[in-house]
C-alpha positions as CSV (number, residue, x, y, z in Angstrom):
1,M,0.0,0.0,0.1
2,T,2.8,2.6,0.9
3,A,4.7,1.7,-2.5
4,I,1.2,2.6,-4.4
5,R,1.2,5.8,-2.3
6,S,4.7,6.6,-2.8
7,A,4.6,6.1,-6.5
8,R,1.2,8.3,-6.7
9,T,3.0,10.9,-5.1
10,I,5.9,10.8,-7.2
11,V,3.8,10.9,-10.3
12,A,1.7,13.9,-8.9
13,T,4.8,15.6,-8.3
14,V,6.4,15.1,-11.6
15,V,3.1,16.3,-13.4
16,A,3.0,19.4,-11.1
17,L,6.7,20.4,-11.9
18,A,6.0,19.8,-15.6
19,A,2.9,22.1,-15.5
20,L,4.9,24.8,-13.6
21,L,7.9,24.4,-16.2
22,Y,5.3,24.7,-18.9
23,I,3.5,27.8,-17.4
24,A,7.1,29.3,-16.7
25,L,8.2,28.8,-20.4
26,W,4.9,30.7,-21.7
27,I,5.7,33.4,-19.3
28,G,9.2,34.0,-20.5
29,Y,7.7,33.9,-23.9
30,F,5.2,36.5,-23.4
31,R,7.7,38.9,-21.5
32,H,10.3,38.5,-24.3
33,N,7.4,39.7,-27.0
34,S,6.4,42.5,-24.8
35,S,9.9,43.7,-24.4
36,T,10.5,43.3,-28.4
37,R,7.2,45.3,-29.1
38,Q,8.4,48.0,-26.8
39,E,11.7,48.2,-28.6
40,L,10.5,48.3,-32.1
41,Q,8.0,51.2,-31.0
42,N,10.9,53.2,-29.3
43,L,13.8,52.6,-31.8
44,T,16.6,54.8,-31.1
45,E,17.7,55.3,-34.8
46,P,14.6,54.9,-36.8
47,L,16.0,56.9,-39.7
48,K,19.0,54.6,-39.9
49,V,16.6,51.6,-40.0
50,A,14.5,53.4,-42.6
51,E,17.8,54.0,-44.7
52,A,18.7,50.3,-44.3
53,C,15.5,49.2,-45.6
54,R,15.5,51.6,-48.6
55,L,19.3,50.4,-49.4
56,M,17.8,46.6,-49.2
57,M,14.9,47.6,-51.3
58,L,17.3,49.3,-54.0
59,S,19.4,46.0,-54.0
60,L,16.6,43.9,-54.5
61,G,15.2,45.8,-57.7
62,T,11.8,47.1,-58.4
63,N,10.0,43.9,-59.1
64,A,11.2,41.8,-56.2
65,F,9.0,39.5,-54.4
66,G,9.9,36.9,-51.6
67,N,11.2,36.6,-48.3
68,V,14.6,35.8,-46.4
69,T,15.0,35.0,-42.7
70,G,16.4,37.8,-40.5
71,D,19.8,36.6,-40.3
72,D,20.4,36.0,-44.0
73,P,23.7,37.5,-45.3
74,S,21.7,39.6,-48.0
75,V,20.1,41.4,-45.0
76,P,21.9,44.8,-44.2
77,V,23.6,44.5,-40.8
78,M,21.3,47.4,-39.3
79,L,18.4,45.0,-40.0
80,R,19.9,41.8,-39.0
81,D,20.8,43.4,-35.6
82,L,17.0,43.9,-35.1
83,R,16.6,39.9,-35.1
84,A,13.4,39.8,-37.2
85,R,12.3,36.4,-38.0
86,H,11.4,37.0,-41.7
87,L,11.9,40.1,-44.1
88,I,9.1,39.9,-46.7
89,F,9.6,42.1,-49.7
90,Q,7.4,42.9,-52.6
91,Q,7.3,45.7,-55.2
92,H,6.4,48.7,-52.9
93,E,6.9,47.3,-49.4
94,L,9.5,45.7,-47.2
95,R,8.1,44.1,-44.0
96,L,10.0,42.9,-41.0
97,E,8.0,40.0,-39.1
98,F,9.1,39.6,-35.4
99,H,6.1,37.4,-34.8
100,G,3.5,35.7,-36.8
101,G,0.5,33.6,-36.4
102,S,-2.5,35.2,-34.9
103,D,-0.3,37.8,-33.3
104,H,1.7,39.7,-35.9
105,Y,3.7,42.5,-35.5
106,G,6.8,44.0,-36.6
107,L,8.2,47.0,-39.0
108,V,7.0,48.0,-42.4
109,F,8.9,50.3,-44.8
110,A,6.4,51.5,-47.5
111,P,5.6,54.6,-49.6
112,I,3.4,56.9,-48.0
113,D,1.8,57.5,-51.5
114,V,1.5,54.2,-53.5
115,E,0.8,56.2,-56.5
116,C,4.2,57.8,-56.2
117,P,6.8,55.1,-55.0
118,T,9.8,57.5,-55.7
119,G,8.5,60.0,-53.1
120,R,8.4,59.9,-49.4
121,W,8.6,56.5,-47.6
122,S,7.6,55.7,-44.2
123,L,9.1,53.3,-41.5
124,A,6.1,52.1,-39.2
125,Y,5.5,49.8,-36.3
126,Y,2.4,47.6,-37.0
127,D,0.5,45.0,-34.9
128,G,-3.0,43.6,-35.2
129,L,-4.5,46.7,-33.7
130,K,-2.4,49.6,-35.0
131,R,0.3,51.3,-37.3
132,Q,2.5,53.8,-35.7
133,S,4.9,55.9,-38.0
134,L,8.4,56.1,-36.7
135,A,10.2,57.9,-39.5
136,S,9.9,58.9,-43.0
137,I,12.6,59.4,-45.6
138,E,12.9,60.4,-49.5
139,W,13.4,57.6,-51.6
140,S,15.6,59.2,-53.9
141,S,18.1,60.6,-51.6
142,G,17.3,58.7,-48.2
143,K,17.1,62.1,-46.3
């Protein structure tokens, strides 16, 4: 009888510890995402990030479409340092995705006026609820 109780106690303890570990991992995951969101919304050098996006778009060409991982060597160092999961590019937009699924957020670099892609471009933070402009530069000069 005591052996059965001991076995049940051990199983209950292991299950409880596994549940606590699982919960702790999720808490860490959500804290990291919250921290990353704050960092993106408060970039210290948004103009430099916008310029790096412009240079990447220039190197891809005007009809580029696709995606690369955030640590791909073709990604400028300034953008690689942000540690995005993916960079998704299409003709008039570069999107840096930091989280996907049902909780997308990241940075997007796109023309302010899609009818004039050689005019002013904006770097903005986005998530499922909002889009917050961080900086804008002229396409031709980067200023």
